[in-house]
N, C-alpha and C positions, 0 to 999 in steps of 0.2 A: 192246111194245105203239107203235104209232105213230098220233096221232091231230092235228091241224090245223097238222103243220110239227112236233110235239113227238113224240120217239121214248124211251122208257123202257127202258132193257136192263140188269137186274140191277139196280144201283145206280147205273149209267150215265144220264144227262139231257144228251139233242142237243135243238135245234133247228135248224129250217132255214129260211133268210130267203132269197127268192126275188127276182121280180119285184116282189111286193105286200110293203110293209113293215108289221109288225102294231106298233103301238104302244101301247106299257100303261100305268096308271099309277103302277106300281110296276114297276122291275126284274123280270126274268125270271131267278132262276139259274138255270145250265147249265152241263156240264163242257165240253161243245164247241158252239160257234154254225155251223154250218156257212153260206156264204155263197155264193150260184147266180144263173146270169142275171144280172148285171150292174144289182143295184138301185141307183136313183138316191139313195146315201145316204151319211153322213161316220161317221165310224171315233166322234165324239162324239155324236153321236146314237141310235147301234146302243147306246153303252154306255148310253147315259141309260135304254133299255129293257129290256138284259141286262146279264148281270154273268157273263159268260163264264168261263171257265179256258182256255178257249184260243179264238182263231176262228181256222176253216177257208179257204180260199179254193179253188175247183175251178177247172177248168180252163172253165169257160163264161161267169167274168168277162173281160171284157177287159183287156188287161194291163193299160194306162195305171190302170183303177182299183183293180187290185191293187196297183200300185207306190204310189199315191197312201194306201192303206190300210197297205199294210207301213210306208210312213215315218212317217202317221199313230200307228203299233202302237208305233214304237221309241220315240216322244217322249214315248207315255205309259205306256211299261214293259207294255203289255199282250200277252202271250205269242200265236204265229200261226205257223200253218200253211199253205205255199202249195203245194199238190199238183201245180199244175203244174213248179216245179221242185222240189220234193224228191218226190215221186212219193206213192203210197200210203200213207197213214197206220194206221198198225198200234197199236193199244191192249190193251194190258194190262188186264185185266176185273178183275183181282186191285189194280190201283192203279187209281185216276183219274189225269189230266193226263199 
């Protein structure tokens, strides 16, 4: 099921963060947060609004933004996946993350 940037498939929860950023009062827990279309937002702000198992950066983002986000993720010990460098993300639906 897909609704307003959110996908739930079996027990897996995915959010899509594009050029428009959703701010929330309490963080939304998702298994994967796909970041696309180069939103003007930093990782700290993202993590104030989402509790992701893993951040996923797609190829629509500018390289310098992705490098900045990845550096912040490493400092915060936040798992991430760069589709541009690593290729397709294959998710085993039998287990999360």
